[in-house]
LODRENRO-173675 format. One line per field, with one value per residue (C-alpha): residue number from 0; residue in one letter; x, y negated, z. Coordinates in pm, whole numbers, plus 32768, in hexadecimal, padded with zeros to 4 digits. Each point is the difference from the previous one (the first is absolute). Last residue first. Layout:
BEGIN
num: NUM;...
residu: a;...
X: X;...
Y: Y;...
Z: Z;...
# end
This chain:
BEGIN
num: 121;120;119;118;117;116;115;114;113;112;111;110;109;108;107;106;105;104;103;102;101;100;99;98;97;96;95;94;93;92;91;90;89;88;87;86;85;84;83;82;81;80;79;78;77;76;75;74;73;72;71;70;69;68;67;66;65;64;63;62;61;60;59;58;57;56;55;54;53;52;51;50;49;48;47;46;45;44;43;42;41;40;39;38;37;36;35;34;33;32;31;30;29;28;27;26;25;24;23;22;21;20;19;18;17;16;15;14;13;12;11;10;9;8;7;6;5;4;3;2;1;0
residu: y;e;d;a;r;m;i;t;l;v;r;t;t;v;a;p;d;a;p;d;p;s;g;g;l;l;a;r;d;y;a;d;i;k;w;f;f;r;q;g;e;v;e;v;t;g;f;d;h;e;g;h;p;d;n;d;s;d;f;s;d;y;r;r;v;a;l;l;l;a;i;r;d;a;e;s;l;e;v;v;g;p;t;e;v;v;q;g;g;a;f;s;r;r;f;a;d;n;l;a;a;v;c;a;t;p;d;a;a;a;p;s;s;g;a;n;d;i;q;t;n;m
X: B81A;7FE1;7E85;802E;80D0;8160;80EC;8130;80C5;8155;80B1;8172;8068;8147;8053;7E8D;7FD0;7E91;7FEB;8104;8096;7F66;7F63;80C3;80F6;7FBE;816E;7F9E;7F18;7E97;7ED4;7EC4;7F0C;7EB7;7F19;7EB6;7F2D;7E8C;7F88;7ED9;80D4;80F7;7FB4;80F0;8051;8112;811F;8139;7F82;80B0;7EE0;7FF4;7E8E;8018;7ED8;7F01;8097;7FFA;80DA;7F53;8128;8052;808E;8130;7F34;7EF7;8110;8095;7EA8;7FAF;8150;7FB5;7EA5;8089;8116;7F0C;8022;80D8;8113;7EFE;7F85;8169;8055;80A5;8129;807A;8155;8079;806C;7F24;7EA0;7F99;7EB7;803A;8161;7F99;7ED2;80D1;8104;7EEE;7F55;814D;8048;7EA4;8039;815A;7F73;8102;811F;7FA7;7FEC;8168;805C;80F5;7F04;8030;7F90;80DD;7FA4;7FDD;8021;7F8B
Y: E6AC;80DC;7FD3;7E8A;803D;7F82;7EDB;7FE1;7EBB;8019;7EC2;8010;7F15;7F80;7EEC;7FCC;7F6A;7FDB;8179;7FDE;8140;80BD;814A;813F;80C1;7F4C;7F92;7E90;8013;8041;7F1C;80BC;7F8C;80BB;8039;80B3;8085;8036;80A7;7F79;7FB1;7F3C;7F87;7F46;800D;7F35;8008;7F33;7E9B;7FAA;7F4C;80EF;8056;802D;80DB;7F78;7EA4;7FBD;8040;801F;7F97;8132;7FA7;80E4;8121;7FD7;7FF5;8146;809F;7F90;8089;814C;8009;7FC3;8100;8108;8045;8123;7F16;7F59;8143;8079;7ED0;7ECE;7F60;7EA1;7F98;7EA5;7EB5;8001;8096;7EA2;7FB4;80F3;7F7D;7E92;8049;80C4;7EE8;7EFB;80D2;803B;7E86;7FB1;80FA;7F6F;7EA4;7F0B;80F8;804B;7E8A;7FDC;7F50;7EE0;7F01;7F2F;811D;810F;8079;816C;806E;8164
Z: 2DB7;7ECC;7FF2;7FCF;7EC8;8039;7FC2;80E4;8000;80A6;8070;8050;8117;8097;7F04;7FB7;815C;8068;8039;8118;8095;7EDD;805D;7FDB;7F29;7EB7;7FF2;7FDE;812E;7FAA;7FCC;7F9F;7EF6;7FD7;7ED8;8013;7EE1;7FCA;7EC3;7F35;7ECF;80D5;8161;80DE;8174;80A5;80F5;8054;7FE6;814A;80AD;8128;7FDA;7E86;7F9B;80F7;8032;7E8A;7ED0;7EB0;7F27;7F2C;7EAA;8013;808E;7EF1;7EF5;8082;7FFF;7E9D;7F8A;80AA;7F68;7EA1;8029;8078;8172;807A;8086;80E0;809E;8020;80D8;7F6B;80AC;7FAC;8086;8057;7F6B;7ECD;7FF2;7F85;80AE;811E;8041;7FFF;80DC;80FB;8010;8032;810D;80B1;7FFB;8084;811A;804D;8040;808A;7FE7;7E97;7FB7;807C;8141;802B;8083;7EC8;7F1F;7F6F;7EA7;7F9E;7E97;7FE4
# end
């Protein structure tokens, strides 16, 4: 992430860390690059066509509102593929994947993990 310093000496992430986390989560979810993607057994068992449709639905998701995104971090969503409901969730871990990230707005100390699962696997 290219961060610019404004005249006051603070970075955009410092000014609005939630917006920065949401942007980082969106970029990861749309590209699956810069983190790890985990698929549960129910997702792995899908036909190839359904699995591809699911992954595309997760990448294209943009239905965030106050009910499904109360913290504004764009870290959870629900999609439907072939009549089945699926959840996806992004968690921000420290670089060693031993615990939560000390600063999810800082990619240098964060590894994002996107888990995709059938709703009944939650």
